[in-house]
Predicted model as a PDB file, atoms N, CA, C, CB and O in Angstrom, pLDDT in the B-factor column:
MODEL        1                                                                  
ATOM      1  N   MET A   1      -1.198 -19.063  24.296  1.00 57.00           N  
ATOM      2  CA  MET A   1      -2.410 -18.429  24.644  1.00 57.00           C  
ATOM      3  C   MET A   1      -3.652 -19.335  24.253  1.00 57.00           C  
ATOM      4  CB  MET A   1      -2.467 -17.051  23.955  1.00 57.00           C  
ATOM      5  O   MET A   1      -4.236 -19.506  23.183  1.00 57.00           O  
ATOM      6  N   THR A   2      -3.795 -19.746  25.272  1.00 73.00           N  
ATOM      7  CA  THR A   2      -4.984 -20.981  24.897  1.00 73.00           C  
ATOM      8  C   THR A   2      -6.223 -20.561  25.780  1.00 73.00           C  
ATOM      9  CB  THR A   2      -4.446 -22.792  25.389  1.00 73.00           C  
ATOM     10  O   THR A   2      -7.058 -21.451  25.946  1.00 73.00           O  
ATOM     11  N   ASP A   3      -6.464 -19.353  26.365  1.00 89.00           N  
ATOM     12  CA  ASP A   3      -7.779 -18.673  26.673  1.00 89.00           C  
ATOM     13  C   ASP A   3      -8.334 -17.941  25.663  1.00 89.00           C  
ATOM     14  CB  ASP A   3      -7.695 -17.810  27.736  1.00 89.00           C  
ATOM     15  O   ASP A   3      -7.809 -16.976  25.106  1.00 89.00           O  
ATOM     16  N   PRO A   4      -9.714 -18.554  25.372  1.00 87.00           N  
ATOM     17  CA  PRO A   4     -10.490 -17.886  24.136  1.00 87.00           C  
ATOM     18  C   PRO A   4     -10.648 -16.425  24.060  1.00 87.00           C  
ATOM     19  CB  PRO A   4     -11.867 -18.375  24.073  1.00 87.00           C  
ATOM     20  O   PRO A   4     -10.714 -15.820  22.991  1.00 87.00           O  
ATOM     21  N   TYR A   5     -10.710 -15.849  25.274  1.00 91.00           N  
ATOM     22  CA  TYR A   5     -10.947 -14.195  25.748  1.00 91.00           C  
ATOM     23  C   TYR A   5      -9.458 -13.861  25.234  1.00 91.00           C  
ATOM     24  CB  TYR A   5     -11.300 -13.777  27.777  1.00 91.00           C  
ATOM     25  O   TYR A   5      -9.441 -13.009  24.346  1.00 91.00           O  
ATOM     26  N   GLU A   6      -8.540 -14.233  25.518  1.00 91.00           N  
ATOM     27  CA  GLU A   6      -7.106 -13.877  24.935  1.00 91.00           C  
ATOM     28  C   GLU A   6      -6.831 -13.795  23.534  1.00 91.00           C  
ATOM     29  CB  GLU A   6      -6.178 -14.796  25.349  1.00 91.00           C  
ATOM     30  O   GLU A   6      -6.272 -12.881  22.928  1.00 91.00           O  
ATOM     31  N   ARG A   7      -7.233 -14.723  23.158  1.00 91.00           N  
ATOM     32  CA  ARG A   7      -7.377 -15.306  21.611  1.00 91.00           C  
ATOM     33  C   ARG A   7      -8.362 -14.127  21.058  1.00 91.00           C  
ATOM     34  CB  ARG A   7      -8.175 -17.115  21.464  1.00 91.00           C  
ATOM     35  O   ARG A   7      -7.783 -13.191  20.507  1.00 91.00           O  
ATOM     36  N   GLU A   8      -9.641 -14.073  21.133  1.00 92.00           N  
ATOM     37  CA  GLU A   8     -10.397 -13.311  20.917  1.00 92.00           C  
ATOM     38  C   GLU A   8      -9.850 -11.371  20.589  1.00 92.00           C  
ATOM     39  CB  GLU A   8     -11.222 -13.713  22.069  1.00 92.00           C  
ATOM     40  O   GLU A   8     -10.047 -10.670  19.596  1.00 92.00           O  
ATOM     41  N   ALA A   9      -9.176 -11.071  21.845  1.00 92.00           N  
ATOM     42  CA  ALA A   9      -8.511 -10.045  22.223  1.00 92.00           C  
ATOM     43  C   ALA A   9      -7.603  -9.664  21.505  1.00 92.00           C  
ATOM     44  CB  ALA A   9      -8.110 -10.147  23.220  1.00 92.00           C  
ATOM     45  O   ALA A   9      -7.571  -8.491  21.132  1.00 92.00           O  
ATOM     46  N   ALA A  10      -6.515 -10.694  21.091  1.00 92.00           N  
ATOM     47  CA  ALA A  10      -5.650 -10.649  20.254  1.00 92.00           C  
ATOM     48  C   ALA A  10      -6.165 -10.626  18.494  1.00 92.00           C  
ATOM     49  CB  ALA A  10      -4.844 -11.774  20.705  1.00 92.00           C  
ATOM     50  O   ALA A  10      -5.335 -10.122  17.737  1.00 92.00           O  
ATOM     51  N   LYS A  11      -6.891 -10.915  18.138  1.00 92.00           N  
ATOM     52  CA  LYS A  11      -7.614 -11.109  16.700  1.00 92.00           C  
ATOM     53  C   LYS A  11      -8.107  -9.623  16.772  1.00 92.00           C  
ATOM     54  CB  LYS A  11      -8.996 -12.467  16.526  1.00 92.00           C  
ATOM     55  O   LYS A  11      -7.789  -9.048  15.732  1.00 92.00           O  
ATOM     56  N   ALA A  12      -8.812  -8.759  17.691  1.00 93.00           N  
ATOM     57  CA  ALA A  12      -9.181  -8.033  17.689  1.00 93.00           C  
ATOM     58  C   ALA A  12      -8.497  -6.390  17.336  1.00 93.00           C  
ATOM     59  CB  ALA A  12      -9.614  -8.431  18.522  1.00 93.00           C  
ATOM     60  O   ALA A  12      -8.829  -5.437  16.631  1.00 93.00           O  
ATOM     61  N   ALA A  13      -7.351  -6.721  18.289  1.00 94.00           N  
ATOM     62  CA  ALA A  13      -6.045  -5.802  18.083  1.00 94.00           C  
ATOM     63  C   ALA A  13      -5.109  -6.088  16.906  1.00 94.00           C  
ATOM     64  CB  ALA A  13      -5.145  -5.909  19.321  1.00 94.00           C  
ATOM     65  O   ALA A  13      -4.178  -5.355  16.574  1.00 94.00           O  
ATOM     66  N   ILE A  14      -5.440  -7.178  16.342  1.00 94.00           N  
ATOM     67  CA  ILE A  14      -4.381  -7.296  15.019  1.00 94.00           C  
ATOM     68  C   ILE A  14      -5.415  -6.961  13.936  1.00 94.00           C  
ATOM     69  CB  ILE A  14      -3.553  -9.010  14.718  1.00 94.00           C  
ATOM     70  O   ILE A  14      -5.108  -7.313  12.798  1.00 94.00           O  
ATOM     71  N   GLN A  15      -6.730  -6.264  14.124  1.00 94.00           N  
ATOM     72  CA  GLN A  15      -7.666  -5.929  12.953  1.00 94.00           C  
ATOM     73  C   GLN A  15      -7.615  -4.612  13.294  1.00 94.00           C  
ATOM     74  CB  GLN A  15      -9.189  -6.601  12.831  1.00 94.00           C  
ATOM     75  O   GLN A  15      -7.442  -3.983  12.250  1.00 94.00           O  
ATOM     76  N   THR A  16      -7.688  -3.754  14.386  1.00 94.00           N  
ATOM     77  CA  THR A  16      -7.594  -2.724  14.367  1.00 94.00           C  
ATOM     78  C   THR A  16      -6.065  -2.182  14.009  1.00 94.00           C  
ATOM     79  CB  THR A  16      -8.159  -2.436  15.437  1.00 94.00           C  
ATOM     80  O   THR A  16      -5.980  -1.117  13.396  1.00 94.00           O  
ATOM     81  N   LEU A  17      -4.842  -2.904  14.384  1.00 94.00           N  
ATOM     82  CA  LEU A  17      -4.035  -2.340  13.694  1.00 94.00           C  
ATOM     83  C   LEU A  17      -3.459  -2.159  12.134  1.00 94.00           C  
ATOM     84  CB  LEU A  17      -3.448  -2.617  14.250  1.00 94.00           C  
ATOM     85  O   LEU A  17      -2.655  -1.390  11.607  1.00 94.00           O  
ATOM     86  N   GLU A  18      -4.559  -3.635  11.518  1.00 94.00           N  
ATOM     87  CA  GLU A  18      -4.807  -3.705   9.990  1.00 94.00           C  
ATOM     88  C   GLU A  18      -5.417  -2.756   9.265  1.00 94.00           C  
ATOM     89  CB  GLU A  18      -5.492  -4.696   9.676  1.00 94.00           C  
ATOM     90  O   GLU A  18      -5.168  -2.495   8.089  1.00 94.00           O  
ATOM     91  N   ARG A  19      -6.465  -2.073  10.170  1.00 94.00           N  
ATOM     92  CA  ARG A  19      -7.519  -0.748   9.623  1.00 94.00           C  
ATOM     93  C   ARG A  19      -6.185   0.254   9.810  1.00 94.00           C  
ATOM     94  CB  ARG A  19      -9.303  -0.227  10.857  1.00 94.00           C  
ATOM     95  O   ARG A  19      -5.705   0.589   8.728  1.00 94.00           O  
ATOM     96  N   GLU A  20      -5.583   0.727  10.854  1.00 95.00           N  
ATOM     97  CA  GLU A  20      -4.745   1.890  10.928  1.00 95.00           C  
ATOM     98  C   GLU A  20      -3.470   1.997  10.254  1.00 95.00           C  
ATOM     99  CB  GLU A  20      -4.496   2.109  12.147  1.00 95.00           C  
ATOM    100  O   GLU A  20      -2.812   3.033  10.159  1.00 95.00           O  
ATOM    101  N   ILE A  21      -3.066   0.500   9.646  1.00 93.00           N  
ATOM    102  CA  ILE A  21      -1.931   0.201   8.704  1.00 93.00           C  
ATOM    103  C   ILE A  21      -2.687   0.780   7.134  1.00 93.00           C  
ATOM    104  CB  ILE A  21      -1.469  -1.736   8.766  1.00 93.00           C  
ATOM    105  O   ILE A  21      -2.149   1.585   6.373  1.00 93.00           O  
ATOM    106  N   ALA A  22      -3.833   0.229   6.956  1.00 94.00           N  
ATOM    107  CA  ALA A  22      -4.317   0.669   5.609  1.00 94.00           C  
ATOM    108  C   ALA A  22      -4.633   2.430   5.697  1.00 94.00           C  
ATOM    109  CB  ALA A  22      -5.826  -0.306   5.213  1.00 94.00           C  
ATOM    110  O   ALA A  22      -4.237   3.265   4.884  1.00 94.00           O  
ATOM    111  N   ARG A  23      -5.412   2.665   6.863  1.00 93.00           N  
ATOM    112  CA  ARG A  23      -5.759   4.132   6.829  1.00 93.00           C  
ATOM    113  C   ARG A  23      -4.531   5.384   6.464  1.00 93.00           C  
ATOM    114  CB  ARG A  23      -6.334   4.386   8.309  1.00 93.00           C  
ATOM    115  O   ARG A  23      -4.668   6.406   5.792  1.00 93.00           O  
ATOM    116  N   VAL A  24      -3.166   4.796   7.272  1.00 92.00           N  
ATOM    117  CA  VAL A  24      -2.155   5.808   7.007  1.00 92.00           C  
ATOM    118  C   VAL A  24      -1.299   5.282   5.690  1.00 92.00           C  
ATOM    119  CB  VAL A  24      -1.186   6.023   8.383  1.00 92.00           C  
ATOM    120  O   VAL A  24      -0.323   5.886   5.245  1.00 92.00           O  
ATOM    121  N   THR A  25      -1.764   4.206   5.211  1.00 90.00           N  
ATOM    122  CA  THR A  25      -1.058   4.099   3.652  1.00 90.00           C  
ATOM    123  C   THR A  25      -1.987   5.062   2.740  1.00 90.00           C  
ATOM    124  CB  THR A  25      -1.086   2.297   2.921  1.00 90.00           C  
ATOM    125  O   THR A  25      -1.518   5.860   1.929  1.00 90.00           O  
ATOM    126  N   GLU A  26      -3.552   4.855   3.013  1.00 92.00           N  
ATOM    127  CA  GLU A  26      -4.330   5.735   2.298  1.00 92.00           C  
ATOM    128  C   GLU A  26      -4.119   7.002   1.827  1.00 92.00           C  
ATOM    129  CB  GLU A  26      -5.173   5.852   2.828  1.00 92.00           C  
ATOM    130  O   GLU A  26      -4.052   7.487   0.698  1.00 92.00           O  
ATOM    131  N   GLN A  27      -3.977   7.673   3.568  1.00 91.00           N  
ATOM    132  CA  GLN A  27      -3.363   8.896   3.569  1.00 91.00           C  
ATOM    133  C   GLN A  27      -2.163   9.562   2.962  1.00 91.00           C  
ATOM    134  CB  GLN A  27      -3.229   9.013   4.515  1.00 91.00           C  
ATOM    135  O   GLN A  27      -2.046  10.707   2.526  1.00 91.00           O  
ATOM    136  N   ARG A  28      -1.056   8.301   3.055  1.00 88.00           N  
ATOM    137  CA  ARG A  28       0.357   8.943   2.691  1.00 88.00           C  
ATOM    138  C   ARG A  28       0.201   8.685   0.896  1.00 88.00           C  
ATOM    139  CB  ARG A  28       1.971   7.936   3.608  1.00 88.00           C  
ATOM    140  O   ARG A  28       0.981   9.338   0.203  1.00 88.00           O  
ATOM    141  N   ASP A  29      -0.711   7.825   0.243  1.00 89.00           N  
ATOM    142  CA  ASP A  29      -0.476   7.821  -1.147  1.00 89.00           C  
ATOM    143  C   ASP A  29      -1.614   8.877  -1.494  1.00 89.00           C  
ATOM    144  CB  ASP A  29      -0.582   6.278  -1.891  1.00 89.00           C  
ATOM    145  O   ASP A  29      -1.740   8.988  -2.714  1.00 89.00           O  
ATOM    146  N   GLY A  30      -2.289   9.508  -0.922  1.00 90.00           N  
ATOM    147  CA  GLY A  30      -3.311  10.657  -0.909  1.00 90.00           C  
ATOM    148  C   GLY A  30      -2.490  11.619  -1.058  1.00 90.00           C  
ATOM    149  O   GLY A  30      -2.552  12.163  -2.160  1.00 90.00           O  
ATOM    150  N   ALA A  31      -1.514  12.143  -0.119  1.00 88.00           N  
ATOM    151  CA  ALA A  31      -0.650  13.047  -0.032  1.00 88.00           C  
ATOM    152  C   ALA A  31       0.352  13.050  -1.260  1.00 88.00           C  
ATOM    153  CB  ALA A  31      -0.054  12.890   1.208  1.00 88.00           C  
ATOM    154  O   ALA A  31       0.501  14.043  -1.972  1.00 88.00           O  
ATOM    155  N   PHE A  32       1.065  11.789  -1.460  1.00 85.00           N  
ATOM    156  CA  PHE A  32       1.951  12.154  -2.482  1.00 85.00           C  
ATOM    157  C   PHE A  32       1.532  12.309  -3.832  1.00 85.00           C  
ATOM    158  CB  PHE A  32       2.875  11.331  -2.502  1.00 85.00           C  
ATOM    159  O   PHE A  32       2.318  12.686  -4.702  1.00 85.00           O  
ATOM    160  N   SER A  33       0.109  11.990  -4.102  1.00 89.00           N  
ATOM    161  CA  SER A  33      -0.699  12.616  -5.103  1.00 89.00           C  
ATOM    162  C   SER A  33      -0.830  13.996  -5.460  1.00 89.00           C  
ATOM    163  CB  SER A  33      -1.762  12.316  -4.878  1.00 89.00           C  
ATOM    164  O   SER A  33      -0.773  14.451  -6.602  1.00 89.00           O  
ATOM    165  N   LEU A  34      -1.009  14.621  -4.404  1.00 88.00           N  
ATOM    166  CA  LEU A  34      -1.355  15.797  -4.091  1.00 88.00           C  
ATOM    167  C   LEU A  34       0.253  16.755  -4.594  1.00 88.00           C  
ATOM    168  CB  LEU A  34      -1.900  15.757  -2.346  1.00 88.00           C  
ATOM    169  O   LEU A  34       0.347  17.872  -5.102  1.00 88.00           O  
ATOM    170  N   ILE A  35       1.026  16.050  -4.312  1.00 86.00           N  
ATOM    171  CA  ILE A  35       2.394  16.531  -4.178  1.00 86.00           C  
ATOM    172  C   ILE A  35       2.709  16.553  -5.344  1.00 86.00           C  
ATOM    173  CB  ILE A  35       3.330  15.837  -3.402  1.00 86.00           C  
ATOM    174  O   ILE A  35       3.169  17.650  -5.659  1.00 86.00           O  
ATOM    175  N   GLN A  36       2.659  15.546  -6.470  1.00 87.00           N  
ATOM    176  CA  GLN A  36       2.710  14.780  -7.721  1.00 87.00           C  
ATOM    177  C   GLN A  36       1.763  16.267  -8.495  1.00 87.00           C  
ATOM    178  CB  GLN A  36       1.823  12.827  -7.636  1.00 87.00           C  
ATOM    179  O   GLN A  36       2.272  16.997  -9.345  1.00 87.00           O  
ATOM    180  N   TYR A  37       0.574  16.410  -8.038  1.00 90.00           N  
ATOM    181  CA  TYR A  37      -0.070  17.130  -9.126  1.00 90.00           C  
ATOM    182  C   TYR A  37       0.330  18.598  -8.725  1.00 90.00           C  
ATOM    183  CB  TYR A  37      -1.751  16.848  -9.242  1.00 90.00           C  
ATOM    184  O   TYR A  37       0.360  19.372  -9.682  1.00 90.00           O  
ATOM    185  N   ALA A  38       0.631  19.114  -7.542  1.00 89.00           N  
ATOM    186  CA  ALA A  38       1.258  20.415  -7.339  1.00 89.00           C  
ATOM    187  C   ALA A  38       2.692  20.400  -8.052  1.00 89.00           C  
ATOM    188  CB  ALA A  38       1.377  20.732  -5.746  1.00 89.00           C  
ATOM    189  O   ALA A  38       3.328  21.429  -8.278  1.00 89.00           O  
ATOM    190  N   GLY A  39       3.085  19.225  -8.349  1.00 89.00           N  
ATOM    191  CA  GLY A  39       4.255  19.664  -8.988  1.00 89.00           C  
ATOM    192  C   GLY A  39       3.978  19.720 -10.418  1.00 89.00           C  
ATOM    193  O   GLY A  39       4.693  20.537 -10.998  1.00 89.00           O  
ATOM    194  N   GLU A  40       3.169  19.107 -11.144  1.00 90.00           N  
ATOM    195  CA  GLU A  40       2.517  19.143 -12.292  1.00 90.00           C  
ATOM    196  C   GLU A  40       2.371  21.009 -12.436  1.00 90.00           C  
ATOM    197  CB  GLU A  40       0.979  18.112 -12.161  1.00 90.00           C  
ATOM    198  O   GLU A  40       3.022  21.778 -13.143  1.00 90.00           O  
ATOM    199  N   LEU A  41       1.598  21.202 -11.758  1.00 90.00           N  
ATOM    200  CA  LEU A  41       1.043  22.845 -11.728  1.00 90.00           C  
ATOM    201  C   LEU A  41       1.975  23.491 -11.851  1.00 90.00           C  
ATOM    202  CB  LEU A  41       0.353  23.453 -10.543  1.00 90.00           C  
ATOM    203  O   LEU A  41       1.990  24.473 -12.594  1.00 90.00           O  
ATOM    204  N   LEU A  42       3.349  22.960 -10.903  1.00 88.00           N  
ATOM    205  CA  LEU A  42       4.378  24.389 -10.899  1.00 88.00           C  
ATOM    206  C   LEU A  42       5.447  24.189 -11.918  1.00 88.00           C  
ATOM    207  CB  LEU A  42       5.233  24.697  -9.337  1.00 88.00           C  
ATOM    208  O   LEU A  42       6.486  24.848 -11.950  1.00 88.00           O  
ATOM    209  N   GLY A  43       5.125  23.233 -12.751  1.00 89.00           N  
ATOM    210  CA  GLY A  43       6.299  22.885 -13.964  1.00 89.00           C  
ATOM    211  C   GLY A  43       7.492  21.922 -13.252  1.00 89.00           C  
ATOM    212  O   GLY A  43       8.504  21.738 -13.929  1.00 89.00           O  
ATOM    213  N   VAL A  44       7.437  21.462 -12.262  1.00 88.00           N  
ATOM    214  CA  VAL A  44       8.556  20.589 -11.765  1.00 88.00           C  
ATOM    215  C   VAL A  44       8.571  19.275 -12.261  1.00 88.00           C  
ATOM    216  CB  VAL A  44       8.550  20.477 -10.366  1.00 88.00           C  
ATOM    217  O   VAL A  44       7.625  18.490 -12.305  1.00 88.00           O  
ATOM    218  N   THR A  45       9.877  19.084 -12.676  1.00 86.00           N  
ATOM    219  CA  THR A  45      10.065  17.738 -13.487  1.00 86.00           C  
ATOM    220  C   THR A  45      10.101  16.542 -12.343  1.00 86.00           C  
ATOM    221  CB  THR A  45      11.616  17.763 -14.463  1.00 86.00           C  
ATOM    222  O   THR A  45      10.694  16.448 -11.269  1.00 86.00           O  
ATOM    223  N   PRO A  46       9.499  15.962 -12.822  1.00 82.00           N  
ATOM    224  CA  PRO A  46       9.401  14.645 -11.854  1.00 82.00           C  
ATOM    225  C   PRO A  46      11.036  13.807 -11.696  1.00 82.00           C  
ATOM    226  CB  PRO A  46       8.111  13.420 -12.692  1.00 82.00           C  
ATOM    227  O   PRO A  46      11.772  13.450 -12.615  1.00 82.00           O  
ATOM    228  N   GLN A  47      11.211  13.691 -10.478  1.00 80.00           N  
ATOM    229  CA  GLN A  47      12.205  13.029  -9.704  1.00 80.00           C  
ATOM    230  C   GLN A  47      12.538  11.608  -9.416  1.00 80.00           C  
ATOM    231  CB  GLN A  47      12.060  13.437  -8.725  1.00 80.00           C  
ATOM    232  O   GLN A  47      11.484  10.974  -9.360  1.00 80.00           O  
ATOM    233  N   GLU A  48      13.597  10.834  -9.207  1.00 80.00           N  
ATOM    234  CA  GLU A  48      13.395   9.604  -9.624  1.00 80.00           C  
ATOM    235  C   GLU A  48      12.953   8.939  -8.042  1.00 80.00           C  
ATOM    236  CB  GLU A  48      14.814   8.971 -10.479  1.00 80.00           C  
ATOM    237  O   GLU A  48      12.521   7.788  -7.987  1.00 80.00           O  
ATOM    238  N   HIS A  49      13.081   9.625  -7.017  1.00 81.00           N  
ATOM    239  CA  HIS A  49      12.775   9.280  -5.533  1.00 81.00           C  
ATOM    240  C   HIS A  49      11.524  10.578  -5.029  1.00 81.00           C  
ATOM    241  CB  HIS A  49      14.501   9.374  -4.479  1.00 81.00           C  
ATOM    242  O   HIS A  49      11.461  11.786  -5.258  1.00 81.00           O  
ATOM    243  N   LYS A  50      10.723   9.710  -4.328  1.00 79.00           N  
ATOM    244  CA  LYS A  50       9.562  10.426  -3.948  1.00 79.00           C  
ATOM    245  C   LYS A  50      10.182  12.000  -3.088  1.00 79.00           C  
ATOM    246  CB  LYS A  50       8.557   9.263  -2.873  1.00 79.00           C  
ATOM    247  O   LYS A  50       9.869  13.189  -3.161  1.00 79.00           O  
ATOM    248  N   SER A  51      11.023  11.341  -2.429  1.00 82.00           N  
ATOM    249  CA  SER A  51      11.141  12.279  -1.178  1.00 82.00           C  
ATOM    250  C   SER A  51      11.918  13.532  -2.095  1.00 82.00           C  
ATOM    251  CB  SER A  51      12.202  11.506   0.367  1.00 82.00           C  
ATOM    252  O   SER A  51      11.632  14.690  -1.794  1.00 82.00           O  
ATOM    253  N   ALA A  52      12.735  13.324  -3.025  1.00 87.00           N  
ATOM    254  CA  ALA A  52      13.088  14.395  -3.758  1.00 87.00           C  
ATOM    255  C   ALA A  52      12.507  15.150  -4.667  1.00 87.00           C  
ATOM    256  CB  ALA A  52      13.847  14.161  -4.201  1.00 87.00           C  
ATOM    257  O   ALA A  52      12.972  16.231  -5.028  1.00 87.00           O  
ATOM    258  N   HIS A  53      11.325  14.584  -5.159  1.00 85.00           N  
ATOM    259  CA  HIS A  53      10.164  14.995  -5.590  1.00 85.00           C  
ATOM    260  C   HIS A  53       9.646  16.006  -4.741  1.00 85.00           C  
ATOM    261  CB  HIS A  53       9.326  13.978  -5.734  1.00 85.00           C  
ATOM    262  O   HIS A  53       9.755  17.181  -5.093  1.00 85.00           O  
ATOM    263  N   GLY A  54       9.108  15.714  -3.690  1.00 86.00           N  
ATOM    264  CA  GLY A  54       8.726  16.655  -2.638  1.00 86.00           C  
ATOM    265  C   GLY A  54       9.651  17.615  -2.300  1.00 86.00           C  
ATOM    266  O   GLY A  54       9.190  18.727  -2.044  1.00 86.00           O  
ATOM    267  N   PHE A  55      10.613  17.492  -2.248  1.00 88.00           N  
ATOM    268  CA  PHE A  55      11.237  18.591  -1.901  1.00 88.00           C  
ATOM    269  C   PHE A  55      11.737  19.700  -2.869  1.00 88.00           C  
ATOM    270  CB  PHE A  55      12.164  18.163  -1.262  1.00 88.00           C  
ATOM    271  O   PHE A  55      12.328  20.753  -2.627  1.00 88.00           O  
ATOM    272  N   LYS A  56      11.303  19.121  -4.092  1.00 90.00           N  
ATOM    273  CA  LYS A  56      11.682  19.988  -5.256  1.00 90.00           C  
ATOM    274  C   LYS A  56      10.148  20.935  -5.206  1.00 90.00           C  
ATOM    275  CB  LYS A  56      12.058  18.940  -6.929  1.00 90.00           C  
ATOM    276  O   LYS A  56      10.118  22.155  -5.368  1.00 90.00           O  
ATOM    277  N   VAL A  57       9.316  20.341  -5.029  1.00 90.00           N  
ATOM    278  CA  VAL A  57       8.005  20.822  -5.065  1.00 90.00           C  
ATOM    279  C   VAL A  57       7.943  21.889  -4.012  1.00 90.00           C  
ATOM    280  CB  VAL A  57       6.976  19.714  -4.859  1.00 90.00           C  
ATOM    281  O   VAL A  57       7.792  23.088  -4.243  1.00 90.00           O  
ATOM    282  N   LEU A  58       8.102  21.220  -2.589  1.00 88.00           N  
ATOM    283  CA  LEU A  58       8.279  22.687  -1.896  1.00 88.00           C  
ATOM    284  C   LEU A  58       9.107  23.658  -2.002  1.00 88.00           C  
ATOM    285  CB  LEU A  58       8.413  22.651  -0.838  1.00 88.00           C  
ATOM    286  O   LEU A  58       8.708  24.771  -1.660  1.00 88.00           O  
ATOM    287  N   GLN A  59      10.084  23.545  -2.358  1.00 91.00           N  
ATOM    288  CA  GLN A  59      11.018  24.525  -3.088  1.00 91.00           C  
ATOM    289  C   GLN A  59      10.330  25.256  -4.229  1.00 91.00           C  
ATOM    290  CB  GLN A  59      12.262  23.771  -3.678  1.00 91.00           C  
ATOM    291  O   GLN A  59      10.635  26.445  -4.134  1.00 91.00           O  
ATOM    292  N   ALA A  60       9.626  25.070  -5.142  1.00 91.00           N  
ATOM    293  CA  ALA A  60       8.861  25.406  -5.797  1.00 91.00           C  
ATOM    294  C   ALA A  60       8.147  26.384  -5.287  1.00 91.00           C  
ATOM    295  CB  ALA A  60       8.341  24.568  -6.148  1.00 91.00           C  
ATOM    296  O   ALA A  60       8.440  27.555  -5.525  1.00 91.00           O  
ATOM    297  N   ILE A  61       7.192  26.071  -4.576  1.00 90.00           N  
ATOM    298  CA  ILE A  61       5.796  26.587  -3.518  1.00 90.00           C  
ATOM    299  C   ILE A  61       6.822  27.962  -2.881  1.00 90.00           C  
ATOM    300  CB  ILE A  61       5.105  24.985  -1.834  1.00 90.00           C  
ATOM    301  O   ILE A  61       6.487  29.146  -2.922  1.00 90.00           O  
ATOM    302  N   LYS A  62       8.114  27.426  -2.312  1.00 91.00           N  
ATOM    303  CA  LYS A  62       8.464  28.434  -1.682  1.00 91.00           C  
ATOM    304  C   LYS A  62       9.382  29.634  -2.643  1.00 91.00           C  
ATOM    305  CB  LYS A  62       9.172  27.824  -0.511  1.00 91.00           C  
ATOM    306  O   LYS A  62       9.616  30.692  -2.059  1.00 91.00           O  
ATOM    307  N   ASP A  63       9.786  29.518  -3.778  1.00 91.00           N  
ATOM    308  CA  ASP A  63       9.809  30.157  -4.514  1.00 91.00           C  
ATOM    309  C   ASP A  63       8.647  31.035  -5.324  1.00 91.00           C  
ATOM    310  CB  ASP A  63      10.377  29.535  -4.938  1.00 91.00           C  
ATOM    311  O   ASP A  63       8.851  32.182  -5.719  1.00 91.00           O  
ATOM    312  N   LEU A  64       7.380  30.305  -5.512  1.00 88.00           N  
ATOM    313  CA  LEU A  64       6.446  31.137  -5.910  1.00 88.00           C  
ATOM    314  C   LEU A  64       5.928  32.128  -4.703  1.00 88.00           C  
ATOM    315  CB  LEU A  64       5.381  30.298  -6.499  1.00 88.00           C  
ATOM    316  O   LEU A  64       5.450  33.246  -4.894  1.00 88.00           O  
ATOM    317  N   ILE A  65       6.074  31.646  -3.718  1.00 89.00           N  
ATOM    318  CA  ILE A  65       5.851  32.578  -2.349  1.00 89.00           C  
ATOM    319  C   ILE A  65       6.198  34.092  -2.311  1.00 89.00           C  
ATOM    320  CB  ILE A  65       6.724  32.007  -1.208  1.00 89.00           C  
ATOM    321  O   ILE A  65       5.580  35.152  -2.208  1.00 89.00           O  
ATOM    322  N   GLU A  66       7.530  33.666  -2.449  1.00 90.00           N  
ATOM    323  CA  GLU A  66       8.836  34.930  -2.104  1.00 90.00           C  
ATOM    324  C   GLU A  66       8.471  35.637  -3.569  1.00 90.00           C  
ATOM    325  CB  GLU A  66      10.996  34.226  -1.923  1.00 90.00           C  
ATOM    326  O   GLU A  66       8.293  36.853  -3.508  1.00 90.00           O  
ATOM    327  N   GLN A  67       8.382  35.208  -4.468  1.00 89.00           N  
ATOM    328  CA  GLN A  67       7.934  36.346  -6.108  1.00 89.00           C  
ATOM    329  C   GLN A  67       6.604  36.903  -5.582  1.00 89.00           C  
ATOM    330  CB  GLN A  67       7.519  35.283  -8.060  1.00 89.00           C  
ATOM    331  O   GLN A  67       6.560  38.131  -5.505  1.00 89.00           O  
ATOM    332  N   ALA A  68       5.580  36.262  -5.231  1.00 90.00           N  
ATOM    333  CA  ALA A  68       4.547  36.872  -4.854  1.00 90.00           C  
ATOM    334  C   ALA A  68       4.680  38.202  -3.752  1.00 90.00           C  
ATOM    335  CB  ALA A  68       3.790  35.808  -4.388  1.00 90.00           C  
ATOM    336  O   ALA A  68       3.986  39.209  -3.895  1.00 90.00           O  
ATOM    337  N   LYS A  69       5.599  38.056  -2.725  1.00 89.00           N  
ATOM    338  CA  LYS A  69       5.947  38.939  -1.942  1.00 89.00           C  
ATOM    339  C   LYS A  69       6.841  39.929  -2.129  1.00 89.00           C  
ATOM    340  CB  LYS A  69       6.209  38.459  -1.138  1.00 89.00           C  
ATOM    341  O   LYS A  69       7.360  40.667  -1.292  1.00 89.00           O  
ATOM    342  N   GLY A  70       7.015  39.868  -3.636  1.00 86.00           N  
ATOM    343  CA  GLY A  70       8.179  40.658  -4.065  1.00 86.00           C  
ATOM    344  C   GLY A  70       9.791  40.598  -3.444  1.00 86.00           C  
ATOM    345  O   GLY A  70      10.645  41.480  -3.353  1.00 86.00           O  
ATOM    346  N   GLY A  71       9.801  39.357  -3.118  1.00 63.00           N  
ATOM    347  CA  GLY A  71      11.404  38.938  -2.948  1.00 63.00           C  
ATOM    348  C   GLY A  71      12.364  38.354  -3.653  1.00 63.00           C  
ATOM    349  O   GLY A  71      13.556  38.152  -3.425  1.00 63.00           O  
ATOM    350  N   GLY A  72      11.276  37.981  -5.041  1.00 52.00           N  
ATOM    351  CA  GLY A  72      12.009  36.954  -5.768  1.00 52.00           C  
ATOM    352  C   GLY A  72      12.997  37.445  -6.535  1.00 52.00           C  
ATOM    353  O   GLY A  72      12.913  38.673  -6.557  1.00 52.00           O  
ATOM    354  N   ASP A  73      13.887  37.042  -7.168  1.00 55.00           N  
ATOM    355  CA  ASP A  73      15.524  37.581  -8.008  1.00 55.00           C  
ATOM    356  C   ASP A  73      14.784  37.664  -9.434  1.00 55.00           C  
ATOM    357  CB  ASP A  73      17.262  36.118  -8.026  1.00 55.00           C  
ATOM    358  O   ASP A  73      15.616  37.491 -10.325  1.00 55.00           O  
ATOM    359  N   ASP A  74      13.883  37.809  -9.784  1.00 50.00           N  
ATOM    360  CA  ASP A  74      12.907  37.643 -11.039  1.00 50.00           C  
ATOM    361  C   ASP A  74      12.940  38.882 -11.513  1.00 50.00           C  
ATOM    362  CB  ASP A  74      11.381  37.172 -10.794  1.00 50.00           C  
ATOM    363  O   ASP A  74      12.291  39.177 -12.516  1.00 50.00           O  
TER     364      ASP A  74                                                      
ENDMDL                                                                          
END                                                                             
């Protein structure tokens, strides 16, 4: 790739990809922070793996909704 226009286009594409990766990473980190906070509010014990913790938090939310509807076993 010796054409200066191609080189500049490639640099621009790389910069765009780097920005998108940073944006997605920031969103993912923000989403997990929200999940952690929800877990704290719901009394969910932190799990070793993020996905397991997220599942526990979602299950606690589901249980809470069921209780609110009167369908809980409590």
